[in-house]
MIPA-273460 format. One line per 8 residues: number of its first residue (from 0); their letters; for each residue z, y, x of N, C-alpha, C. Coordinates in Angstrom, 1 decimal. Atoms other than C-alpha are relative to their C-alpha. Layout:
// MIPA-273460
NUM	A	Z/Y/X/Z/Y/X/Z/Y/X  ...
This chain:
// MIPA-273460
0	MQFDRMIA	-0.1/0.7/-1.3/-15.1/14.4/-7.6/-0.9/-1.3/-0.1  0.9/1.2/-0.1/-17.7/11.7/-6.5/0.9/-1.1/0.5  -0.9/1.1/-0.4/-15.4/8.7/-6.5/-0.7/-1.1/0.9  0.8/1.0/-0.8/-18.2/6.4/-5.1/0.0/0.5/1.5  0.0/-0.6/-1.4/-18.5/8.7/-2.0/1.4/-0.1/0.6  -1.3/0.0/-0.6/-14.8/9.0/-1.6/0.5/-1.4/0.4  -0.5/1.3/-0.4/-14.0/5.3/-1.7/-0.8/-0.6/1.1  0.8/0.5/-1.2/-16.9/4.5/0.7/0.6/0.6/1.3
8	EMRRLALR	-0.5/-0.6/-1.2/-15.5/7.0/3.2/1.4/-0.6/0.3  -1.3/0.6/-0.3/-11.9/5.7/2.8/-0.1/-1.4/0.5  0.3/1.4/-0.5/-13.2/2.1/3.3/-0.4/0.1/1.4  0.5/-0.1/-1.4/-15.1/3.1/6.4/1.1/0.4/1.0  -1.1/-0.4/-0.9/-12.1/4.9/7.9/1.1/-1.0/0.2  -1.0/1.1/-0.1/-9.7/2.1/7.1/-0.5/-1.1/1.0  0.6/1.0/-0.9/-12.0/-0.4/8.9/0.0/0.4/1.4  0.0/-0.5/-1.3/-12.4/1.8/11.9/1.4/0.1/0.6
16	AGDEIMKI	-1.3/-0.1/-0.4/-8.7/2.4/12.1/0.6/-1.4/0.3  -0.4/1.4/-0.2/-8.1/-1.4/11.8/-0.5/-0.5/1.3  0.5/0.4/-1.3/-10.3/-1.9/14.8/0.8/0.5/1.1  -0.8/-0.6/-1.1/-8.3/0.5/16.9/1.4/-0.6/0.0  -1.3/0.7/0.1/-5.1/-1.1/15.7/0.0/-1.3/0.7  0.1/1.4/-0.5/-6.2/-4.6/16.6/-0.3/0.0/1.6  0.2/-0.1/-1.4/-7.3/-3.5/20.1/1.4/0.1/0.7  -1.3/-0.2/-0.6/-3.7/-2.4/20.8/0.9/-1.2/-0.3
24	YGAEDFDV	-0.8/1.2/0.4/-2.2/-5.4/18.9/-0.3/-1.1/1.0  0.3/1.1/-0.9/-4.1/-7.7/21.2/0.3/0.2/1.5  -0.4/-0.3/-1.4/-2.9/-6.0/24.4/1.3/-0.8/0.3  -1.2/0.8/-0.5/-0.2/-7.7/26.5/1.3/0.8/-0.3  -1.1/-0.8/0.3/2.1/-4.8/25.9/-0.4/1.4/-0.5  0.3/-1.3/0.5/2.3/-1.5/24.1/1.3/0.8/-0.2  -1.2/-0.9/0.1/4.7/1.5/23.8/0.5/0.0/-1.4  -0.7/-0.2/1.3/7.2/1.6/21.0/1.1/1.0/0.1
32	RAKADASP	-1.0/-1.1/0.0/9.3/4.7/20.3/0.7/0.1/-1.3  -0.7/-0.2/1.2/11.8/5.7/17.7/-0.2/1.4/-0.5  0.2/-1.3/0.5/11.1/8.6/15.4/1.4/0.6/-0.4  -1.3/-0.7/0.4/13.8/11.1/14.1/0.8/-0.8/-1.0  -0.7/0.8/1.0/14.6/8.7/11.2/0.3/-1.4/0.5  -0.3/1.3/-0.7/15.0/5.8/13.7/-1.1/-1.1/-0.3  1.0/0.9/0.2/11.9/4.1/12.4/-1.0/-0.1/1.2  0.8/0.1/-1.2/9.5/2.8/15.1/-1.4/0.6/-0.2
40	VTEADEAA	1.3/-0.5/0.0/6.2/4.3/16.0/-0.7/-0.5/1.3  0.8/0.5/-1.2/3.5/3.0/18.4/-1.2/0.8/0.2  1.3/-0.7/-0.3/0.3/4.2/20.0/-1.0/-0.4/-1.1  1.0/0.4/1.0/-1.5/2.2/17.3/0.1/0.9/-1.2  -0.2/-0.9/1.1/0.1/4.3/14.5/-0.7/1.4/0.3  0.5/-1.3/-0.4/-1.0/7.5/16.4/-1.5/0.0/0.1  1.4/0.1/-0.1/-4.5/6.3/17.2/-0.7/-0.1/-1.4  0.6/0.2/1.3/-5.2/5.2/13.6/0.2/1.3/-0.8
48	DALISAGL	-0.2/-1.2/0.8/-3.7/8.4/12.2/-1.0/1.1/0.5  1.0/-1.0/-0.5/-5.9/10.6/14.5/-1.4/-0.2/-0.6  1.3/0.3/0.5/-9.0/8.8/13.4/-0.2/0.3/-1.5  0.1/-0.1/1.4/-8.3/8.7/9.7/0.1/1.5/-0.4  -0.2/-1.4/0.4/-7.0/12.3/9.4/-1.2/0.9/0.3  1.1/-0.7/-0.4/-9.9/13.7/11.3/-1.2/-0.3/-0.9  1.1/0.4/0.9/-12.4/11.8/9.1/0.2/0.5/-1.4  -0.2/-0.5/1.4/-10.8/12.7/5.8/-0.1/1.6/0.0
56	RAAFPDIP	0.1/-1.4/0.1/-10.5/16.4/6.7/-1.4/0.5/0.2  1.5/-0.4/-0.2/-14.2/16.5/7.8/-0.7/-0.3/-1.3  0.8/0.4/1.2/-15.4/14.7/4.6/0.5/0.7/-1.2  -0.5/-0.6/1.2/-13.1/16.4/2.1/0.9/1.1/0.4  -0.8/-1.1/-0.5/-11.9/19.7/3.5/0.8/0.8/-1.0  -0.7/-0.8/1.0/-10.8/21.1/0.2/1.1/-0.8/-0.7  -1.0/0.8/0.6/-8.4/18.3/-0.6/1.2/-0.1/0.9  -1.1/0.0/-1.0/-4.9/18.6/0.9/0.3/-1.5/0.4
64	LVTEEQAE	-0.3/1.3/-0.6/-3.9/15.7/3.2/1.4/-0.1/0.4  -1.4/0.4/-0.4/-0.5/14.1/3.5/-0.1/-1.3/0.8  0.0/1.2/-0.8/0.0/11.6/6.3/1.3/-0.2/0.7  -1.3/0.3/-0.5/3.1/9.9/7.6/0.2/0.5/1.3  -0.2/-0.3/-1.4/2.6/10.7/11.2/-0.1/1.5/0.3  0.1/-1.5/-0.2/2.1/14.5/10.7/1.1/0.7/-0.9  -1.2/-0.6/0.8/5.5/16.0/9.6/-0.4/1.3/-0.7  0.3/-1.3/0.6/3.9/19.4/8.9/-0.7/-0.2/-1.3
72	THGQSLST	0.6/0.2/1.3/2.1/17.8/6.0/1.0/-0.4/-1.1  -1.0/0.5/0.9/5.3/16.7/4.3/0.8/1.1/-0.8  -0.7/-1.1/0.7/6.6/20.1/3.1/-0.6/0.5/-1.3  0.7/-0.5/1.2/4.1/20.6/0.3/0.5/-0.7/-1.2  -0.2/0.6/1.2/4.6/19.9/-3.3/-1.4/0.0/-0.7  1.4/0.1/0.4/1.3/18.6/-4.6/-0.2/-0.8/-1.3  0.4/0.9/1.1/-0.4/17.1/-7.7/-1.2/-0.8/0.3  1.3/0.7/-0.4/-3.8/16.2/-6.2/-0.2/0.1/1.5
80	FLIVDPLD	0.0/0.0/-1.5/-4.1/15.1/-2.6/-0.4/-1.4/0.5  0.2/1.3/-0.7/-5.1/12.4/-0.1/1.3/-0.3/0.7  -1.3/0.4/-0.7/-2.2/10.4/1.4/-0.3/-1.3/0.8  0.4/1.0/-1.0/-2.3/8.1/4.4/1.3/-0.6/0.6  -0.9/0.7/-1.0/-0.1/5.5/6.1/-0.9/-0.7/0.9  1.0/0.6/-0.9/-2.2/4.7/9.1/0.4/-1.4/0.5  -0.4/1.4/-0.4/-0.1/1.6/10.0/1.3/-0.2/-0.7  -1.2/0.4/0.8/2.2/0.4/7.3/0.5/-1.4/0.4
88	GTKEFVQR	-0.5/1.3/-0.5/4.5/-2.3/8.5/0.1/0.0/1.5  -0.1/-0.1/-1.5/5.1/-1.1/12.1/0.9/-1.1/0.5  -0.9/1.0/-0.5/8.0/-3.5/12.4/-0.8/-1.4/0.1  0.8/1.2/0.0/5.6/-6.4/11.5/-1.0/0.0/1.2  0.9/-0.2/-1.1/3.1/-5.0/14.1/0.7/-0.3/1.3  -0.7/0.1/-1.2/5.7/-4.8/16.8/0.5/-1.5/0.3  -0.5/1.3/-0.1/7.0/-8.3/16.1/-1.2/-1.0/-0.1  1.3/0.7/0.0/3.3/-9.5/16.0/0.0/-1.1/-1.2
96	RGDFTVNI	0.0/0.9/1.1/3.7/-11.0/12.5/-1.2/0.1/-0.9  1.3/-0.2/0.6/0.4/-9.7/11.2/0.0/0.6/-1.4  -0.1/-0.6/1.3/1.7/-8.3/7.9/0.0/1.5/0.0  0.0/-1.5/0.0/0.7/-4.7/8.5/-1.4/0.4/-0.6  1.2/-0.5/0.7/-1.9/-2.6/6.7/-0.3/1.4/0.3  0.4/-1.4/0.0/-3.9/0.6/6.8/-0.1/0.4/-1.5  0.0/-0.5/1.4/-3.3/2.6/3.6/-0.6/1.4/-0.2  0.6/-1.3/0.3/-5.5/5.4/2.3/-0.1/0.1/-1.5
104	AYVENGVP	0.0/-0.2/1.4/-5.2/6.8/-1.2/-0.4/1.4/-0.4  0.2/-1.3/0.6/-6.3/9.6/-3.4/0.8/0.1/-1.3  -0.9/-0.3/1.1/-3.8/11.0/-5.9/-0.5/1.1/-0.8  0.5/-1.0/0.9/-5.0/13.0/-8.9/1.0/0.3/-1.1  -1.0/-0.3/1.0/-2.5/14.8/-11.1/1.2/-0.9/-0.1  -1.2/0.8/-0.2/0.3/12.7/-9.8/-0.2/-1.5/-0.2  0.3/1.4/0.2/-1.5/9.4/-10.4/-0.9/-0.5/1.1  0.9/0.6/-1.0/-3.0/7.2/-7.6/-1.2/-0.6/-0.6
112	RLGVVYAP	1.3/0.3/0.7/-6.6/7.0/-8.7/-0.8/-1.0/0.9  0.9/0.8/-0.9/-8.3/5.5/-5.6/0.9/-0.5/1.2  -0.7/0.5/-1.1/-6.9/3.3/-2.8/-0.7/-1.1/0.8  0.5/1.0/-0.8/-7.8/1.2/0.1/1.2/-0.6/0.8  -1.0/0.7/-0.8/-5.5/-1.4/1.7/-0.7/-1.0/0.8  0.7/0.8/-0.9/-6.8/-3.1/4.8/1.1/-0.7/0.9  -0.9/0.8/-0.9/-4.8/-5.9/6.6/-0.9/-0.6/1.1  1.0/0.5/-1.0/-6.8/-6.3/9.8/0.3/-1.3/0.6
120	AKGRLFYT	-0.4/1.3/-0.7/-4.8/-9.2/11.3/-0.1/-1.1/-1.0  0.2/1.1/1.1/-5.1/-11.1/7.9/-1.5/-0.1/-0.4  1.4/0.0/0.4/-8.8/-10.2/7.4/-0.1/0.2/-1.5  0.1/-0.2/1.4/-8.1/-9.0/3.9/-0.2/1.5/-0.3  0.3/-1.4/0.3/-9.5/-5.8/2.4/-0.1/0.2/-1.5  -0.1/-0.2/1.5/-8.7/-4.5/-1.1/-0.3/1.5/-0.2  0.2/-1.4/0.4/-9.9/-1.3/-2.8/-0.3/0.1/-1.4  0.4/-0.3/1.4/-10.4/0.4/-6.1/-1.5/0.3/0.0
128	TAQGGSVE	1.4/-0.4/0.2/-13.8/1.1/-7.5/-0.1/1.3/-0.8  0.2/-1.3/0.7/-15.2/4.3/-8.9/0.1/-0.2/-1.5  -0.1/0.3/1.4/-15.2/2.6/-12.3/1.4/-0.3/-0.5  -1.4/0.2/0.5/-11.5/2.1/-12.4/0.6/-1.4/0.3  -0.5/1.4/-0.3/-11.2/-1.6/-11.3/0.4/-0.1/1.4  -0.4/0.3/-1.3/-10.1/-3.2/-8.1/-0.7/-1.3/0.5  0.7/1.2/-0.5/-11.9/-5.7/-5.8/0.7/-0.4/1.4  -0.3/0.4/-1.3/-11.2/-7.7/-2.7/-1.4/-0.4/0.7
136	EKGPFGEE	1.3/0.2/-0.7/-14.1/-7.7/-0.2/0.2/-1.2/1.0  -0.1/1.2/-0.9/-14.8/-10.9/1.8/-0.6/0.4/1.4  0.5/-0.3/-1.3/-15.2/-10.5/5.6/-1.1/-1.0/0.4  -0.2/-1.1/-0.9/-16.7/-10.1/8.1/-0.5/1.3/-0.6  0.2/-1.3/0.6/-16.7/-6.4/7.3/-1.0/0.9/0.9  1.0/-0.8/-0.7/-19.6/-4.1/8.2/0.0/1.4/-0.6  0.1/-1.4/0.5/-20.7/-0.5/7.6/-0.2/0.0/-1.5  0.3/0.1/1.5/-22.0/-1.5/4.1/0.9/-1.1/-0.6
144	PGEVTPIG	-0.8/1.0/0.6/-19.8/-3.4/1.7/-0.7/-1.4/-0.1  0.6/1.4/0.1/-20.3/-7.2/1.7/0.3/-0.5/-1.4  -0.3/0.7/1.2/-19.4/-9.7/-1.0/1.3/0.4/-0.5  -1.3/-0.4/0.6/-16.7/-8.4/-3.4/0.3/-0.8/-1.2  -0.5/0.8/1.2/-14.7/-10.2/-6.0/1.0/0.9/-0.8  -0.9/-0.8/0.8/-13.1/-8.3/-8.9/1.4/-0.7/0.0  -1.3/0.6/0.1/-9.3/-8.9/-8.9/0.7/0.5/-1.2  -0.8/-0.4/1.2/-6.8/-8.9/-11.7/1.3/-0.7/0.0
152	VNSMPDNR	-1.3/0.5/0.0/-3.2/-9.6/-12.3/0.0/-1.3/-0.8  -0.2/1.2/0.8/-1.9/-12.9/-13.8/0.2/0.5/-1.5  0.0/-0.5/1.4/-2.6/-12.1/-17.5/1.0/-0.7/-0.9  -0.9/0.7/0.9/-0.2/-14.7/-18.9/1.1/-0.7/0.9  -1.1/0.6/-0.8/2.8/-15.1/-16.5/1.0/-0.7/-0.9  -1.0/0.8/0.7/5.3/-17.7/-17.5/1.4/0.7/0.4  -1.3/-0.8/-0.3/8.6/-15.6/-17.8/1.1/-1.0/0.4  -1.1/0.9/-0.4/10.6/-18.8/-17.2/-0.3/-0.5/1.4
160	ALMVVASK	0.4/0.6/-1.3/8.8/-19.5/-13.9/-0.9/1.0/0.7  0.7/-1.0/-0.6/7.7/-16.3/-12.2/-0.2/-0.2/1.5  0.2/0.0/-1.5/6.2/-16.0/-8.7/0.4/1.4/0.4  -0.5/-1.3/-0.5/8.1/-13.2/-6.9/-0.3/0.2/1.4  0.2/-0.3/-1.4/7.2/-11.4/-3.7/1.0/1.1/0.3  -1.0/-1.0/-0.4/9.8/-9.4/-1.8/-0.3/0.4/1.4  0.3/-0.5/-1.3/9.9/-7.4/1.4/0.5/-1.0/1.1  -0.3/0.9/-1.1/9.9/-9.3/4.7/1.1/0.6/0.9
168	SHRDAATD	-0.9/-0.7/-0.9/11.8/-6.7/6.7/1.2/0.8/-0.7  -1.0/-0.9/0.7/13.9/-4.9/4.0/0.7/-0.7/-1.2  -0.6/0.8/1.0/15.3/-7.7/1.9/1.5/0.2/0.0  -1.4/-0.2/0.0/18.9/-7.1/0.8/0.7/-0.7/-1.2  -0.8/0.7/1.0/21.7/-8.4/-1.5/-0.4/0.5/-1.4  0.3/-0.6/1.3/20.8/-5.9/-4.3/-1.3/-0.6/-0.6  1.3/0.6/0.4/17.2/-7.2/-4.4/0.2/-1.4/-0.5  -0.2/1.4/0.3/18.3/-10.8/-4.4/0.8/-0.1/-1.4
176	AYIARYGV	-0.8/0.1/1.3/20.8/-10.1/-7.3/-0.9/0.4/-1.2  1.0/-0.4/1.0/18.0/-8.4/-9.3/-0.9/-1.2/-0.3  0.9/1.1/0.1/15.6/-11.3/-8.7/0.7/-1.2/-0.8  -0.8/1.1/0.6/18.3/-13.8/-9.8/0.1/0.1/-1.5  0.0/-0.2/1.5/18.1/-12.3/-13.3/-1.2/-0.5/-0.7  1.2/0.5/0.6/14.7/-13.8/-13.8/-0.1/-1.5/0.2  0.4/1.4/-0.2/13.3/-17.3/-14.2/-1.0/0.0/1.1  0.9/-0.1/-1.1/11.7/-17.8/-10.8/-0.5/-1.4/0.4
184	RDMTSAGS	0.6/1.3/-0.4/9.3/-20.6/-9.9/0.0/-0.1/1.5  0.1/0.0/-1.4/8.9/-19.6/-6.3/0.1/1.4/0.5  0.0/-1.3/-0.6/9.3/-16.7/-3.9/-0.8/0.0/1.3  0.6/-0.2/-1.3/7.3/-15.4/-1.0/0.4/1.4/0.5  -0.3/-1.3/-0.6/7.8/-12.6/1.4/-1.2/0.5/0.7  1.1/-0.6/-0.7/5.3/-10.2/2.8/0.4/1.4/0.5  -0.3/-1.3/-0.5/5.3/-7.0/4.8/-1.0/1.0/-0.6  0.9/-1.1/0.3/3.8/-3.6/4.0/-0.5/0.0/-1.4
192	SLKFCLVA	0.6/-0.2/1.3/1.6/-2.8/1.0/-0.7/-1.3/-0.5  0.6/1.3/0.4/0.3/-6.4/0.9/0.7/-0.5/-1.2  -0.7/0.5/1.2/3.0/-7.1/-1.7/-0.6/0.5/-1.3  0.7/-0.4/1.1/1.2/-4.9/-4.2/-1.3/-0.8/-0.3  1.2/0.7/0.1/-2.0/-6.7/-3.5/0.1/-1.4/-0.4  -0.3/1.3/0.5/-0.5/-10.1/-4.0/0.2/0.0/-1.5  -0.1/-0.1/1.4/0.5/-9.0/-7.5/-1.4/0.3/-0.6  1.4/-0.4/0.5/-3.0/-7.4/-8.0/-0.9/-1.2/-0.1
200	TGEADLYP	0.9/1.2/0.0/-4.7/-10.8/-7.2/0.6/-1.1/-0.9  -0.6/1.1/0.8/-2.3/-12.9/-9.4/0.7/-1.0/0.9  -0.7/0.9/-0.9/-0.8/-14.5/-6.3/1.5/0.2/-0.1  -1.4/-0.3/0.3/2.6/-13.0/-7.4/0.0/0.7/-1.4  -0.2/-0.6/1.3/3.9/-11.7/-10.7/0.9/1.3/0.0  -1.0/-1.0/0.0/6.7/-9.4/-9.7/0.4/0.4/1.4  -0.5/-0.5/-1.3/7.7/-7.2/-6.8/1.0/1.1/-0.2  -1.0/-1.0/0.1/11.0/-5.3/-7.0/0.3/0.6/1.3
208	RLGRTMEW	-0.4/-0.7/-1.3/11.8/-2.7/-4.3/1.2/0.9/-0.3  -1.2/-0.7/0.1/15.4/-1.6/-4.2/0.4/0.6/1.3  -0.2/-0.5/-1.4/15.2/0.4/-1.0/-0.8/1.2/0.1  0.7/-1.3/-0.3/13.9/3.6/0.5/-1.5/-0.3/0.3  1.4/0.0/-0.4/10.1/4.0/0.5/-0.5/1.5/-0.2  0.7/-1.3/0.2/7.8/7.0/0.8/-1.3/-0.2/-0.7  1.2/0.1/0.8/4.7/7.8/-1.2/-1.2/-0.6/0.8  1.1/0.5/-0.9/2.4/7.0/1.8/0.2/-1.5/0.1
216	DTAAGDAV	-0.1/1.4/-0.1/3.9/3.5/1.8/-0.6/-0.7/-1.2  0.3/0.7/1.2/3.0/2.8/-1.8/-1.3/0.5/-0.7  1.1/-0.6/0.8/0.1/5.0/-3.1/-1.2/-0.9/0.0  1.2/0.7/-0.1/-2.8/2.9/-1.9/0.2/-1.4/-0.7  -0.2/1.2/0.6/-1.3/-0.4/-3.0/0.2/0.1/-1.5  -0.2/-0.3/1.4/-0.2/1.1/-6.3/-1.3/0.2/-0.7  1.3/-0.2/0.5/-3.8/2.3/-6.9/-0.7/-1.3/-0.2  0.6/1.3/0.1/-5.1/-1.2/-6.2/0.6/-0.8/-1.2
224	LRGAGGEV	-0.7/0.8/1.0/-2.5/-2.8/-8.5/-0.4/0.6/-1.4  0.3/-0.5/1.3/-3.2/-0.4/-11.4/-1.4/-0.3/-0.3  1.3/0.4/0.3/-6.9/-1.0/-11.0/-0.2/-1.4/-0.4  0.0/1.4/0.3/-6.2/-4.7/-11.3/0.7/-0.3/-1.3  -0.7/0.2/1.3/-4.3/-4.2/-14.6/1.5/-0.1/0.1  -1.4/0.0/-0.2/-0.8/-4.0/-13.1/0.7/1.3/-0.2  -0.7/-1.2/0.2/1.9/-1.5/-13.4/1.1/0.2/1.1  -1.1/-0.4/-0.9/4.4/0.3/-11.1/0.9/1.0/-0.7
232	VRFDDHAA	-0.9/-0.9/0.7/7.5/1.8/-12.7/1.3/0.2/0.8  -1.3/-0.3/-0.6/10.8/3.4/-11.7/1.0/-1.1/-0.4  -1.0/1.1/0.3/13.7/0.9/-11.5/0.9/0.5/-1.1  -1.1/-0.4/0.8/16.1/3.1/-13.4/-0.4/0.1/-1.5  0.4/-0.2/1.4/14.1/4.0/-16.6/-1.3/-0.6/-0.4  1.3/0.7/0.2/10.8/2.0/-16.3/-1.1/1.0/-0.4  1.1/-0.9/0.1/8.8/5.2/-16.4/-1.0/-0.2/1.1  1.0/0.2/-1.0/5.5/5.1/-14.5/0.4/0.8/1.3
240	LAYGKPGF	-0.3/-0.7/-1.2/6.0/6.0/-10.8/-1.0/1.1/0.2  0.8/-1.2/-0.1/4.7/9.5/-10.2/-0.1/0.4/1.5  0.3/-0.4/-1.4/3.3/11.0/-7.0/-0.1/1.5/0.2  0.0/-1.4/-0.2/3.5/14.4/-5.4/1.4/0.6/-0.1  -1.4/-0.4/0.2/7.3/14.5/-5.6/0.5/0.8/1.2  -0.5/-0.7/-1.2/9.2/17.0/-3.3/0.5/-1.0/1.0  -0.4/0.9/-1.1/9.6/15.3/0.0/-0.8/-1.3/0.1  0.8/1.2/0.1/7.3/12.5/-1.1/0.8/-1.3/0.2
248	ENPFFIAF	-0.8/1.1/0.0/10.2/10.1/-1.4/0.0/-0.7/-1.3  0.0/0.8/1.3/10.1/7.3/-4.0/1.4/-0.4/-0.4  -1.2/0.7/0.5/12.9/6.1/-6.2/-0.2/-1.5/0.1  0.2/1.5/0.1/13.5/2.3/-6.4/-1.0/-0.2/-1.1  1.1/0.3/1.0/10.6/0.7/-8.3/-0.2/-1.5/-0.2  0.4/1.4/0.3/9.2/-2.5/-9.8/-1.5/0.0/-0.2  1.4/0.3/0.2/5.6/-3.6/-9.5/-0.2/-1.3/-0.6  0.1/1.3/0.8/4.5/-6.3/-11.9/-1.3/-0.1/-0.8
256	APGVLLVK	1.1/0.3/1.0/1.9/-7.9/-14.1/0.6/0.3/-1.4  -0.6/-0.5/1.3/2.3/-6.4/-17.6/0.6/-1.1/-0.9  -0.6/1.0/0.8/3.1/-9.8/-19.1/1.4/-0.4/0.3  -1.4/0.3/-0.4/6.4/-10.0/-17.2/0.9/0.9/-0.9  -1.1/-0.7/0.8/9.4/-9.1/-19.4/1.0/0.5/0.9  -0.9/-0.6/-0.9/11.3/-6.7/-17.3/1.5/0.0/-0.5  -1.4/0.0/0.4/15.1/-7.0/-17.3/0.5/1.4/-0.1  -0.6/-1.4/0.1/16.9/-3.9/-18.5/1.5/-0.1/0.1
264	D	-1.5/0.0/-0.1/20.4/-2.9/-17.6/0.6/0.5/-1.3
C-alpha cells in the first residue's frame, strides 16, 4: 500500500468535507433528526459522508469501507479497512461549540495505521505520516500541504500533576471517580476526537473514556496518537485497543502518554 498517496487523499477529502460542514454550520438554521439509536444527525453529517465515501471508494476500490452514516457497512467483520466518521461531535455542531471533527482512518490487521483528524471550526488539522509519525499542519489549508510540525506526547509527565482531558458531552460520575485516583494538575474538556489530539501534542497526558464509543469515533485519533508516541488501551486489562471487532463497538478505554502510570484495579 502506498501510504503517501493514501494519506494525501484522506487529507484532501477531510478538508473538502470540512468546507461542506462549515457552509451548513454558518447557516442560520439546519435540520437535526434523531437516528435509531437516538443520536442526532444533520445534513452536514450526510453531505460530508457522501463526499468522503465517494472519494475513498473511487481512490481505493479494493479496500472495504466502514462509515458511521451507512448502516449497511456495519455488518462486516474486518481486519483491514477504511473507516470514517464524517462529523464526529454532532452534539457540539448542533450547539455551535466548535469541537467537532472529520475523522478518516486506515486500519491494517486490526491496528489504526493512518489517520486524519480535521477540526474545521478550530482550524486544526492533524494526520499521520507514511513514515509512522504524526504532524499538525498550520493553516490556511490548500490542495498541497503547508507548513507541518511533528507532534509528540509529553515524554516526561509528572504523575503527581497530570493534565487530564475528558469528554465535553459524555462526562459521568464513573469517569470523575477514575480521574480522582490520579494526581491531577488541571483538567480540560473537549468534544470529538480532539481529545486524542490533545494527548498527541502534549497538551494533555491522560484521556479516559468510560462510555460507549464506536470504532469510527476513535480510529483516526487513535492513529494520530500512536504516531505521536502515545497509547490507547482497554480499560479492563490494559491490552491495546483493537479494531475490526464485530459491530465495531469499543470497550471502555484509556488514551495516554506512556510515561503516565496507569491505575490498576
